GUNUTOR-708040 format. One record per residue (C-alpha): residue number from 1; residue in three letters; y, z, x negated. Coordinates in nm, 4 decimals, always signed. Layout:
BEGIN
- n	res	north	up	east
- NUM	ALA	Y	Z	X
...
END
This chain:
BEGIN
- n	res	north	up	east
- 1	MET	+0.6951	-1.0229	-3.9894
- 2	ILE	+0.5254	-0.8880	-3.6766
- 3	VAL	+0.6720	-0.5905	-3.4879
- 4	GLY	+0.4102	-0.4437	-3.2560
- 5	SER	+0.4045	-0.1736	-2.9896
- 6	ILE	+0.1378	-0.0476	-2.7519
- 7	LEU	+0.1719	+0.1473	-2.4288
- 8	GLU	+0.1900	+0.5253	-2.4694
- 9	LYS	-0.0469	+0.7628	-2.2875
- 10	GLN	+0.1010	+0.7438	-1.9388
- 11	ASN	+0.0212	+1.1029	-1.8436
- 12	LEU	+0.2435	+1.2213	-2.1296
- 13	GLU	+0.4995	+0.9494	-2.1937
- 14	LYS	+0.6438	+0.6793	-1.9673
- 15	ARG	+0.9112	+0.5528	-2.2059
- 16	VAL	+0.8584	+0.2353	-2.4080
- 17	SER	+0.9997	+0.1349	-2.7464
- 18	ILE	+1.0928	-0.2264	-2.6709
- 19	VAL	+1.2680	-0.3726	-2.3653
- 20	PRO	+1.3126	-0.7499	-2.3078
- 21	GLU	+1.6838	-0.7560	-2.3924
- 22	ILE	+1.6210	-0.6284	-2.7468
- 23	ILE	+1.3630	-0.8979	-2.8369
- 24	LYS	+1.6258	-1.1628	-2.9211
- 25	LYS	+1.7694	-0.9195	-3.1754
- 26	TYR	+1.4303	-0.8888	-3.3434
- 27	LYS	+1.4124	-1.2683	-3.3478
- 28	SER	+1.7469	-1.2702	-3.5311
- 29	LEU	+1.5693	-1.0758	-3.8080
- 30	ASN	+1.2984	-1.3450	-3.8066
- 31	CYS	+1.0480	-1.1013	-3.6540
- 32	GLU	+0.7813	-1.1723	-3.3935
- 33	VAL	+0.7285	-0.9076	-3.1232
- 34	HIS	+0.3720	-0.8350	-3.0038
- 35	LEU	+0.3146	-0.6018	-2.7072
- 36	SER	+0.0120	-0.4721	-2.5179
- 37	ARG	-0.0577	-0.6127	-2.1726
- 38	ASP	+0.1319	-0.4457	-1.8830
- 39	TYR	+0.3542	-0.2815	-2.1454
- 40	GLY	+0.6501	-0.2316	-1.9114
- 41	LYS	+0.4895	-0.2787	-1.5719
- 42	HIS	+0.5356	+0.0882	-1.4750
- 43	LEU	+0.9114	+0.0395	-1.5348
- 44	GLY	+0.9251	-0.2690	-1.3164
- 45	ILE	+0.9196	-0.5044	-1.6185
- 46	GLU	+0.6504	-0.7704	-1.5841
- 47	ASP	+0.4763	-0.9331	-1.8809
- 48	HIS	+0.6349	-1.2718	-1.8038
- 49	GLU	+0.9806	-1.1159	-1.8592
- 50	TYR	+0.8759	-1.0132	-2.2093
- 51	GLU	+0.7222	-1.3549	-2.2721
- 52	GLN	+1.0380	-1.5332	-2.1522
- 53	ALA	+1.2362	-1.3207	-2.3973
- 54	GLY	+1.0029	-1.4374	-2.6781
- 55	ALA	+0.7372	-1.1664	-2.7069
- 56	LYS	+0.3625	-1.2277	-2.7319
- 57	ILE	+0.1353	-1.0267	-2.4998
- 58	VAL	-0.1908	-0.9101	-2.6624
- 59	ASP	-0.4914	-0.7837	-2.4653
- 60	ASP	-0.6607	-0.5851	-2.7429
- 61	ASN	-0.4620	-0.2849	-2.8711
- 62	LYS	-0.6646	-0.2564	-3.1904
- 63	LYS	-0.6079	-0.6211	-3.2807
- 64	LEU	-0.2400	-0.5783	-3.2037
- 65	ILE	-0.2108	-0.2812	-3.4395
- 66	GLU	-0.4174	-0.4494	-3.7121
- 67	SER	-0.1954	-0.7589	-3.7068
- 68	SER	+0.1406	-0.5745	-3.6972
- 69	ASP	+0.3441	-0.5202	-4.0116
- 70	LEU	+0.5703	-0.2749	-3.8370
- 71	ILE	+0.4580	-0.0556	-3.5434
- 72	VAL	+0.7178	+0.1098	-3.3219
- 73	GLN	+0.6216	+0.3832	-3.0782
- 74	MET	+0.7856	+0.6656	-2.8874
- 75	GLY	+0.5536	+0.9234	-3.0452
- 76	LEU	+0.2712	+0.9339	-3.2983
- 77	LEU	-0.0118	+0.6861	-3.2418
- 78	ASP	-0.3311	+0.8276	-3.0947
- 79	SER	-0.5661	+0.9366	-3.3758
- 80	ASN	-0.8267	+0.6840	-3.2491
- 81	TYR	-0.6126	+0.4146	-3.4137
- 82	PHE	-0.5731	+0.5845	-3.7525
- 83	SER	-0.8849	+0.4225	-3.9004
- 84	ILE	-0.7542	+0.0682	-3.8451
- 85	LEU	-0.4134	+0.1255	-4.0043
- 86	LYS	-0.3757	-0.0390	-4.3455
- 87	SER	-0.1679	+0.0463	-4.6509
- 88	ASP	+0.1877	-0.0871	-4.6447
- 89	GLN	+0.2032	-0.0962	-4.2652
- 90	THR	+0.5085	+0.0834	-4.1297
- 91	LEU	+0.5078	+0.3242	-3.8347
- 92	ILE	+0.8371	+0.4259	-3.6738
- 93	GLY	+0.8893	+0.6719	-3.3890
- 94	VAL	+0.9656	+1.0306	-3.2980
- 95	LEU	+0.6604	+1.1488	-3.4915
- 96	ASP	+0.7276	+1.5214	-3.4453
- 97	ALA	+0.7069	+1.5900	-3.8162
- 98	TYR	+0.7086	+1.9691	-3.7714
- 99	ASN	+0.4055	+1.9819	-3.5408
- 100	ASN	+0.2028	+1.6835	-3.6642
- 101	LYS	+0.1905	+1.7689	-4.0343
- 102	GLU	-0.1856	+1.7243	-4.0782
- 103	GLN	-0.2029	+1.3876	-3.9023
- 104	LEU	+0.1008	+1.2576	-4.0892
- 105	LEU	-0.0439	+1.3740	-4.4211
- 106	GLU	-0.3641	+1.1844	-4.3404
- 107	LEU	-0.1651	+0.8655	-4.2745
- 108	SER	+0.0542	+0.9173	-4.5801
- 109	LYS	-0.2562	+0.9290	-4.8017
- 110	LYS	-0.3451	+0.5833	-4.6669
- 111	LYS	-0.0058	+0.4652	-4.7961
- 112	ILE	+0.1309	+0.4035	-4.4474
- 113	ASN	+0.5135	+0.4018	-4.4433
- 114	LEU	+0.6089	+0.6697	-4.1918
- 115	PHE	+0.9583	+0.7142	-4.0453
- 116	SER	+1.0294	+0.9972	-3.8010
- 117	LEU	+1.3533	+0.9347	-3.6145
- 118	GLU	+1.4205	+1.2943	-3.5101
- 119	LEU	+1.4964	+1.3595	-3.8804
- 120	LEU	+1.7945	+1.1207	-3.8880
- 121	PRO	+2.0984	+1.2721	-4.0608
- 122	ARG	+2.4028	+1.3294	-3.8425
- 123	ILE	+2.6337	+1.0908	-4.0237
- 124	THR	+2.8652	+0.8250	-3.8809
- 125	ARG	+2.6521	+0.5347	-4.0047
- 126	ALA	+2.3452	+0.6703	-3.8227
- 127	GLN	+2.5094	+0.7200	-3.4823
- 128	SER	+2.3752	+0.3942	-3.3385
- 129	MET	+2.0220	+0.5046	-3.4386
- 130	ASP	+2.0521	+0.8646	-3.3177
- 131	VAL	+1.7520	+0.9013	-3.0899
- 132	LEU	+1.8028	+1.2732	-3.0286
- 133	SER	+2.1565	+1.2199	-2.9028
- 134	SER	+2.0827	+0.9223	-2.6754
- 135	GLN	+1.7850	+1.0956	-2.5171
- 136	ALA	+1.9502	+1.4395	-2.4941
- 137	ASN	+2.2457	+1.2818	-2.3155
- 138	LEU	+2.0178	+1.1603	-2.0357
- 139	ALA	+1.8202	+1.4866	-2.0362
- 140	GLY	+2.1353	+1.6934	-1.9796
- 141	TYR	+2.2367	+1.4725	-1.6888
- 142	LYS	+1.8931	+1.4801	-1.5277
- 143	ALA	+1.8563	+1.8592	-1.5722
- 144	VAL	+2.1644	+1.9101	-1.3562
- 145	LEU	+2.0297	+1.6785	-1.0850
- 146	GLU	+1.6907	+1.8509	-1.0902
- 147	SER	+1.8412	+2.1993	-1.0604
- 148	PHE	+2.0849	+2.0933	-0.7874
- 149	SER	+1.7985	+1.9374	-0.5909
- 150	VAL	+1.6189	+2.2726	-0.5564
- 151	TYR	+1.9370	+2.4801	-0.5088
- 152	GLU	+1.9631	+2.5328	-0.1354
- 153	LYS	+2.3412	+2.5564	-0.1061
- 154	ALA	+2.6275	+2.3083	-0.1410
- 155	ILE	+2.7624	+2.2438	-0.4918
- 156	PRO	+3.1344	+2.1617	-0.4408
- 157	MET	+3.3819	+2.3765	-0.2528
- 158	MET	+3.4138	+2.2508	+0.1040
- 159	MET	+3.6968	+2.3475	+0.3379
- 160	THR	+3.6032	+2.2947	+0.7003
- 161	ALA	+3.7313	+2.4052	+1.0402
- 162	ALA	+3.4349	+2.6439	+1.0503
- 163	GLY	+3.5290	+2.8050	+0.7181
- 164	THR	+3.5146	+2.7490	+0.3429
- 165	VAL	+3.1974	+2.6921	+0.1422
- 166	PRO	+3.2536	+2.8220	-0.2132
- 167	ALA	+3.1739	+2.6037	-0.5154
- 168	ALA	+2.8539	+2.6775	-0.7079
- 169	LYS	+2.8971	+2.8469	-1.0455
- 170	VAL	+2.6989	+2.6860	-1.3286
- 171	LEU	+2.6329	+2.8260	-1.6756
- 172	VAL	+2.5215	+2.5892	-1.9528
- 173	VAL	+2.3491	+2.7646	-2.2432
- 174	GLY	+2.3866	+2.5514	-2.5549
- 175	ALA	+2.6690	+2.2988	-2.5812
- 176	GLY	+2.5065	+2.0279	-2.7878
- 177	VAL	+2.4711	+1.6714	-2.6603
- 178	ALA	+2.2503	+1.7702	-2.3642
- 179	GLY	+2.4690	+2.0683	-2.2802
- 180	LEU	+2.7933	+1.8713	-2.2893
- 181	GLN	+2.6486	+1.6053	-2.0599
- 182	ALA	+2.5255	+1.8818	-1.8271
- 183	ILE	+2.8783	+2.0274	-1.8175
- 184	ALA	+3.0320	+1.6866	-1.7428
- 185	THR	+2.7767	+1.6097	-1.4693
- 186	ALA	+2.8097	+1.9503	-1.3010
- 187	LYS	+3.1920	+1.9219	-1.3071
- 188	ARG	+3.1803	+1.5750	-1.1524
- 189	MET	+2.9733	+1.7167	-0.8678
- 190	GLY	+3.2286	+1.9881	-0.7995
- 191	ALA	+3.0754	+2.2970	-0.9634
- 192	ILE	+3.2668	+2.5630	-1.1559
- 193	VAL	+3.1179	+2.5430	-1.5063
- 194	PHE	+3.0864	+2.7973	-1.7871
- 195	ALA	+2.9166	+2.7429	-2.1243
- 196	THR	+2.8119	+2.9354	-2.4321
- 197	ASP	+2.6966	+2.8281	-2.7781
- 198	VAL	+2.6503	+2.9813	-3.1230
- 199	ARG	+2.8677	+2.7064	-3.2735
- 200	MET	+3.2381	+2.7813	-3.2368
- 201	ALA	+3.3120	+2.4108	-3.2812
- 202	SER	+3.1713	+2.3650	-2.9296
- 203	LYS	+3.4555	+2.5588	-2.7666
- 204	GLU	+3.7039	+2.2722	-2.7806
- 205	GLN	+3.4446	+2.0203	-2.6567
- 206	VAL	+3.3467	+2.2415	-2.3616
- 207	GLU	+3.7095	+2.2966	-2.2602
- 208	SER	+3.7883	+1.9241	-2.2899
- 209	LEU	+3.5277	+1.8647	-2.0179
- 210	GLY	+3.6789	+2.1275	-1.7905
- 211	GLY	+3.4313	+2.4062	-1.8661
- 212	LYS	+3.5123	+2.7641	-1.9599
- 213	PHE	+3.3694	+2.8699	-2.2969
- 214	LEU	+3.2229	+3.2197	-2.3103
- 215	THR	+3.2984	+3.3571	-2.6544
- 216	VAL	+3.0788	+3.6275	-2.8040
- 217	GLU	+3.3001	+3.8937	-2.9602
- 218	GLY	+3.3163	+3.8663	-3.3393
- 219	SER	+3.0913	+3.5603	-3.3370
- 220	GLU	+3.0499	+3.3421	-3.6439
- 221	ASN	+3.0000	+2.9676	-3.6563
- 222	LEU	+2.6220	+2.9325	-3.6675
- 223	GLU	+2.6046	+2.5632	-3.7468
- 224	THR	+2.4073	+2.3771	-4.0141
- 225	GLU	+2.5605	+2.1044	-4.2304
- 226	GLY	+2.3748	+1.8543	-4.0106
- 227	GLY	+2.5498	+1.9828	-3.6970
- 228	TYR	+2.2530	+2.1695	-3.5505
- 229	ALA	+2.2470	+2.5326	-3.4408
- 230	LYS	+2.1201	+2.7980	-3.6806
- 231	GLU	+1.9148	+3.0938	-3.5689
- 232	ALA	+2.1514	+3.3752	-3.4651
- 233	SER	+2.1569	+3.7197	-3.6265
- 234	GLU	+2.0286	+4.0228	-3.4361
- 235	ASP	+2.3870	+4.1490	-3.4010
- 236	PHE	+2.4965	+3.8198	-3.2448
- 237	LYS	+2.1976	+3.8184	-3.0092
- 238	LYS	+2.2819	+4.1710	-2.8913
- 239	LYS	+2.6463	+4.0832	-2.8207
- 240	GLN	+2.5446	+3.7603	-2.6479
- 241	GLU	+2.2994	+3.9531	-2.4330
- 242	GLU	+2.5696	+4.1985	-2.3232
- 243	LEU	+2.8053	+3.9128	-2.2340
- 244	LEU	+2.5411	+3.7206	-2.0408
- 245	SER	+2.4106	+4.0261	-1.8547
- 246	GLU	+2.7452	+4.0652	-1.6784
- 247	THR	+2.8168	+3.6935	-1.6407
- 248	LEU	+2.4838	+3.6080	-1.4785
- 249	LYS	+2.5503	+3.8373	-1.1829
- 250	LYS	+2.8017	+3.5760	-1.0619
- 251	ILE	+2.6173	+3.2583	-1.1701
- 252	ASN	+2.4195	+3.0402	-0.9281
- 253	ILE	+2.2658	+2.7827	-1.1629
- 254	ILE	+2.1774	+2.8032	-1.5333
- 255	ILE	+2.1015	+2.4984	-1.7495
- 256	CYS	+1.9284	+2.6041	-2.0730
- 257	THR	+1.9471	+2.3581	-2.3654
- 258	ALA	+1.9319	+2.5790	-2.6780
- 259	LEU	+1.6884	+2.4485	-2.9412
- 260	ILE	+1.6400	+2.5047	-3.3141
- 261	PRO	+1.4638	+2.2077	-3.4817
- 262	GLY	+1.1080	+2.2927	-3.5838
- 263	LYS	+1.1128	+2.6431	-3.4381
- 264	LYS	+1.0294	+2.8195	-3.1150
- 265	ALA	+1.3199	+2.8071	-2.8702
- 266	PRO	+1.5290	+3.1270	-2.8722
- 267	LEU	+1.4705	+3.3531	-2.5720
- 268	ILE	+1.8209	+3.3975	-2.4279
- 269	ILE	+1.7810	+3.4597	-2.0534
- 270	LYS	+1.5672	+3.7747	-2.0468
- 271	GLU	+1.3738	+3.9367	-1.7642
- 272	GLU	+1.6324	+4.2072	-1.6909
- 273	MET	+1.9082	+3.9440	-1.6725
- 274	ILE	+1.7078	+3.7403	-1.4214
- 275	ASN	+1.6481	+4.0541	-1.2150
- 276	ASN	+2.0272	+4.0943	-1.1825
- 277	MET	+2.0876	+3.7369	-1.0637
- 278	GLN	+2.1542	+3.6488	-0.7005
- 279	SER	+1.8532	+3.5470	-0.4933
- 280	GLY	+1.8561	+3.1700	-0.4414
- 281	SER	+1.9779	+3.1013	-0.7953
- 282	VAL	+1.8152	+2.8328	-1.0122
- 283	ILE	+1.7365	+2.8116	-1.3840
- 284	TYR	+1.6511	+2.4743	-1.5385
- 285	ASP	+1.5048	+2.5142	-1.8886
- 286	LEU	+1.5269	+2.2035	-2.1063
- 287	ALA	+1.3662	+2.4037	-2.3876
- 288	ALA	+1.0430	+2.4536	-2.1898
- 289	ILE	+0.8270	+2.2529	-2.4302
- 290	GLN	+0.9301	+2.4793	-2.7201
- 291	GLY	+0.8655	+2.8039	-2.5369
- 292	GLY	+1.1800	+2.8117	-2.3230
- 293	ASN	+1.5175	+2.9875	-2.3377
- 294	SER	+1.4287	+3.1815	-2.0238
- 295	ALA	+1.1695	+3.4449	-1.9454
- 296	PHE	+0.9030	+3.3190	-1.6996
- 297	THR	+0.9546	+2.9485	-1.7844
- 298	GLU	+0.6336	+2.7495	-1.7356
- 299	MET	+0.6169	+2.3796	-1.8144
- 300	ASP	+0.6017	+2.1450	-1.5163
- 301	LYS	+0.6084	+2.4337	-1.2665
- 302	ILE	+0.8658	+2.5926	-1.0393
- 303	VAL	+0.8295	+2.9681	-1.0857
- 304	ASP	+0.9778	+3.1838	-0.8097
- 305	LYS	+1.0818	+3.5230	-0.9454
- 306	ASN	+1.2303	+3.7428	-0.6729
- 307	GLY	+1.3916	+3.4410	-0.5071
- 308	ILE	+1.5145	+3.2868	-0.8335
- 309	LYS	+1.3613	+2.9476	-0.9140
- 310	ILE	+1.2847	+2.8756	-1.2800
- 311	LEU	+1.1761	+2.5248	-1.3778
- 312	GLY	+1.1362	+2.3061	-1.6820
- 313	ASP	+0.9524	+1.9804	-1.7479
- 314	ARG	+0.7371	+1.8956	-2.0476
- 315	ASN	+0.9253	+1.5674	-2.0671
- 316	ILE	+1.2201	+1.5357	-1.8284
- 317	LEU	+1.2820	+1.1794	-1.9461
- 318	ASN	+0.9630	+1.0714	-1.7714
- 319	LYS	+1.1888	+1.0993	-1.4654
- 320	LEU	+1.4377	+0.8515	-1.6177
- 321	PRO	+1.1988	+0.6263	-1.8110
- 322	TYR	+1.3830	+0.2968	-1.7716
- 323	SER	+1.7278	+0.4166	-1.8826
- 324	SER	+1.5860	+0.6223	-2.1690
- 325	SER	+1.3701	+0.3278	-2.2851
- 326	VAL	+1.6740	+0.0978	-2.2983
- 327	LEU	+1.8637	+0.3423	-2.5204
- 328	TYR	+1.5623	+0.4256	-2.7356
- 329	SER	+1.4800	+0.0589	-2.7981
- 330	LYS	+1.8369	+0.0005	-2.9195
- 331	ASN	+1.8204	+0.3061	-3.1475
- 332	VAL	+1.4925	+0.1824	-3.2984
- 333	PHE	+1.6195	-0.1720	-3.3537
- 334	ASN	+1.9320	-0.0430	-3.5274
- 335	PHE	+1.7141	+0.1695	-3.7554
- 336	ILE	+1.4887	-0.1269	-3.8388
- 337	SER	+1.7893	-0.3510	-3.8980
- 338	ASN	+1.9120	-0.1038	-4.1607
- 339	LEU	+1.5627	-0.0957	-4.3138
- 340	PHE	+1.5221	-0.4729	-4.3216
- 341	ASN	+1.5966	-0.7103	-4.6082
- 342	LYS	+1.6844	-1.0357	-4.4329
- 343	GLU	+1.6845	-1.2462	-4.7496
- 344	LYS	+1.3298	-1.1453	-4.8459
- 345	ASN	+1.2127	-1.1014	-4.4854
- 346	GLU	+1.0589	-0.7638	-4.5626
- 347	ILE	+1.1047	-0.3893	-4.5255
- 348	ASN	+1.3199	-0.2458	-4.8026
- 349	ILE	+1.2571	+0.1249	-4.8579
- 350	ASN	+1.5728	+0.2139	-5.0477
- 351	LEU	+1.5567	+0.5883	-5.1066
- 352	GLU	+1.9202	+0.5896	-5.2187
- 353	ASP	+2.0094	+0.5266	-4.8536
- 354	GLU	+2.0437	+0.8708	-4.6922
- 355	ILE	+1.9151	+0.7417	-4.3570
- 356	ILE	+1.5910	+0.6170	-4.5126
- 357	ALA	+1.5485	+0.9107	-4.7492
- 358	LYS	+1.5847	+1.1696	-4.4712
- 359	THR	+1.3510	+1.0013	-4.2200
- 360	ILE	+1.0645	+0.8895	-4.4468
- 361	ILE	+0.7611	+1.1183	-4.4533
- 362	LYS	+0.5698	+1.1498	-4.7781
END
């Protein structure tokens, strides 16, 4: 069986789906790995490193896709390749099932097996395949570094003969995987960290990392069975707004991470709140691609609003492409390993397996 992958559009995505160290694992499944030329060159991985690991380098992307039984990508293949896909080929990636419905329906009609990894259930058996968690972990870390790099004051408290420099105060909005990593990173760098989330289960996790959890009065646990945040009620939003309005007057840096799968990001940091923040403060919005948690967020821009810098990247992991590719490639292999029937040397789409049933697109 041939596992193939081509380079993503570099202006949008610098991550790759296969790194050299994972190729021997594919070989253990009796799979050949075919990759496009210069597949990892932008990450400092030369073609000969892939070839030494056992991969075959192919010059023609269309021939590569035509010959592959299983195609692994970071995102959905460019529509230019749809016409050459054949029935019973399998495509695996973060296919953005909510926003690519029409394209995925077109491929489904061709009897292409489609698996979208952002739909993985949050169960113990799927942890090693959990793309959202591995990538969010790195995103939370990098968001802190990006915001600290444009903040023009020191982060930790410093006691000097000339006087004391106070520690920066950081607020993390949303204490999921990205938020918890942001809390841990900011604490390690000496900041005083606060956090808020609609899920009460987050309180203990935040406090275990040394953060202070801001509890909305009378709040309920707005968490789905899958562990994701639900959309908050109007009453909750009002109480959260009152709490944040006062808190933000003392905060120097905000890291926004609140997302609801398949929906526009909730607007949490509103214009009047930003107007009350101290000049020189920074907001990093990880939800920028879904509309942003903050007023004035613009993708891939630093917006200066009365001395407050607001920034958010379309894809922050393009700034950590090597590390994120290593984790993603392991997630994808673990998913394929679960999908693979070693005895028959073929893909086994067992819809009684919750992992397969939840990620397949029909």
